[in-house]
C-alpha positions as CSV (number, residue, x, y, z in Angstrom):
1,M,166.2,147.5,92.4
2,S,167.4,146.0,96.1
3,V,166.1,144.4,98.8
4,L,167.0,142.9,102.7
5,F,166.3,139.6,103.2
6,G,166.8,136.9,105.7
7,Q,166.4,135.0,109.0
8,A,165.6,137.2,112.0
9,A,163.9,136.7,115.1
10,P,160.2,137.5,115.2
11,G,159.5,141.3,115.5
12,T,163.1,142.3,115.6
13,P,163.7,145.9,114.1
14,V,165.2,145.4,110.3
15,A,168.4,147.4,111.3
16,N,168.7,145.0,114.0
17,A,168.1,141.8,111.9
18,G,171.4,141.4,110.2
19,L,169.7,140.7,107.1
20,T,171.3,140.1,103.5
21,P,171.3,142.9,100.7
22,F,170.3,141.6,97.4
23,E,170.8,144.2,94.9
24,K,170.1,144.4,90.7
25,L,167.7,141.6,91.1
26,T,166.7,139.6,88.0
27,R,162.9,138.7,87.3
28,Q,162.3,135.1,88.5
29,Q,165.2,135.4,91.2
30,P,164.7,133.1,94.3
31,L,165.6,134.0,97.5
32,P,167.5,133.5,99.6
33,S,168.8,131.1,97.0
34,A,168.1,128.4,94.1
35,Q,168.9,126.0,96.9
36,Q,166.4,127.2,99.0
37,P,163.6,129.3,97.7
38,L,161.3,131.0,99.4
39,I,159.8,133.4,97.5
40,V,160.6,134.7,93.9
41,F,160.9,138.2,92.7
42,R,158.4,138.8,89.4
43,G,159.1,142.1,88.9
44,V,158.2,145.6,89.3
45,L,154.5,147.3,89.0
46,A,153.9,149.8,86.6
47,G,154.4,153.2,88.6
48,G,157.7,151.9,90.0
49,K,156.3,152.0,93.6
50,S,156.3,148.5,94.8
51,A,157.3,144.8,93.6
52,A,155.6,141.8,93.7
53,F,157.1,138.6,95.0
54,T,155.5,134.7,94.7
55,L,155.5,132.6,97.7
56,V,157.2,129.4,97.0
57,G,155.8,127.6,100.4
58,E,153.0,128.1,103.0
59,S,154.1,130.9,105.3
60,I,152.7,132.8,107.8
61,L,152.8,136.6,107.0
62,R,153.1,139.5,109.0
63,G,153.7,143.2,107.9
64,S,152.2,145.8,105.5
65,A,152.5,143.7,102.0
66,T,149.3,143.5,99.7
67,C,148.7,139.8,99.4
68,L,147.7,138.8,95.9
69,P,144.7,137.9,94.4
70,S,143.3,138.6,98.1
71,A,144.4,138.3,101.6
72,S,142.4,134.8,102.0
73,Q,143.9,133.4,99.0
74,C,147.5,135.0,99.4
75,E,149.8,133.3,96.6
76,A,151.7,136.4,96.0
77,I,153.1,139.8,97.5
78,D,152.9,143.2,96.4
79,L,155.8,145.5,98.9
80,K,156.3,149.0,98.5
81,Q,159.3,151.0,99.1
82,G,160.1,151.0,102.9
83,Q,157.6,148.3,103.8
84,V,158.9,145.2,105.7
85,E,156.9,141.9,105.7
86,E,157.8,138.9,108.0
87,L,157.1,135.7,106.7
88,E,157.3,132.6,109.2
89,Y,157.6,129.6,107.4
90,V,157.5,125.9,109.3
91,P,159.7,123.2,107.4
92,L,158.5,120.0,107.6
93,G,159.6,118.1,111.3
94,G,161.0,121.5,112.1
95,S,159.9,124.4,114.2
96,A,159.2,127.9,113.0
97,V,161.7,129.9,111.3
98,T,161.3,133.6,110.4
99,Y,162.5,135.6,107.8
100,E,162.5,139.7,107.0
101,L,161.8,141.0,103.8
102,Q,162.4,144.8,103.5
103,L,161.9,146.6,99.9
104,V,164.8,149.0,100.3
105,S,164.7,150.9,96.5
106,I,163.7,150.4,93.0
107,T,165.6,152.5,90.9
108,S,163.6,154.6,88.5
109,N,164.8,153.8,84.4
110,E,163.6,155.6,81.8
111,A,164.4,152.8,79.1
112,K,163.7,153.2,75.3
113,A,161.5,149.7,74.1
114,S,164.9,147.9,72.9
115,M,166.2,148.2,76.6
116,A,163.0,147.0,78.3
117,R,162.8,143.8,75.6
118,R,166.4,143.3,77.0
119,A,165.0,143.6,80.1
120,F,162.8,141.1,79.7
121,G,164.7,138.5,78.7
122,D,167.4,139.1,81.7
123,E,165.6,136.5,84.0
124,S,166.4,134.0,86.3
125,K,166.0,130.8,84.5
126,T,166.2,129.0,87.5
127,G,163.6,130.7,89.3
128,L,161.7,130.3,86.5
129,A,161.9,126.5,86.2
130,L,161.6,125.9,89.9
131,L,157.7,128.0,89.5
132,R,156.9,125.9,86.7
133,D,157.6,122.8,88.6
134,A,155.7,124.3,91.6
135,G,152.9,125.1,88.8
136,L,153.4,129.3,89.9
137,T,154.2,130.3,86.9
138,G,150.9,132.6,86.6
139,L,151.2,135.8,88.5
140,P,147.5,136.7,90.3
141,G,145.6,139.6,88.8
142,L,149.2,140.7,87.0
143,R,150.7,139.9,83.9
144,Y,154.1,141.1,82.6
145,A,154.3,144.0,79.8
146,A,157.4,143.2,77.7
147,A,157.4,146.3,76.1
148,E,157.5,148.7,79.4
149,G,159.4,146.0,81.5
150,V,157.1,146.2,84.5
151,L,153.8,144.3,85.8
152,V,150.5,145.9,85.4
153,L,146.9,145.0,86.2
154,A,145.6,142.2,84.1
155,E,142.7,143.1,82.4
156,R,139.4,141.3,83.0
157,H,137.1,140.9,79.9
158,P,134.1,142.2,81.0
159,L,131.7,139.1,80.2
160,A,133.9,136.9,82.2
161,A,133.6,139.5,85.0
162,R,129.7,139.0,84.6
163,A,130.0,135.6,84.5
164,H,131.7,135.4,87.9
165,V,129.0,137.7,89.6
166,S,126.6,135.8,88.2
167,A,128.2,132.6,89.6
168,W,128.0,134.0,93.2
169,L,124.9,135.5,93.3
170,A,123.7,131.8,91.7
171,A,125.7,130.4,94.7
172,L,124.5,133.0,97.8
173,K,120.5,131.9,96.1
174,G,120.9,128.0,96.0
């Protein structure tokens, strides 16, 4: 999988932005670096058409990515191949800085179970520690399927879903 990521002026076309290419990302890899983690690559979603990235800090998003778990509670983004997302960060005591993330390609590998298990272990230990320290280890609505080596939709227990709806209805009535 490869992405382009880096600082760019707001609204700059990707071709002119001078973004840094990142090839063969490993799960939990922080971008642009471990010293300046803005996003963390979490993995490719089942079907191989998109990838998930956790937002490490608060940012204003502009683009075509899908927020996870929802637009109002955006903890991660799901980006499809060819899509571009603009992320605007405001560092403490500084002025806004805009970064662009473009998902260039997802290589489709038909992996055997043993290869998928090996890929599961191939992750950035630095990125994993960063996610743990920030309390961001969970990925809303998704779970990692080690046997396939991809992210899949997390199954919701029917009783939990029913309890959630009941609580929502009670809140509406009260």
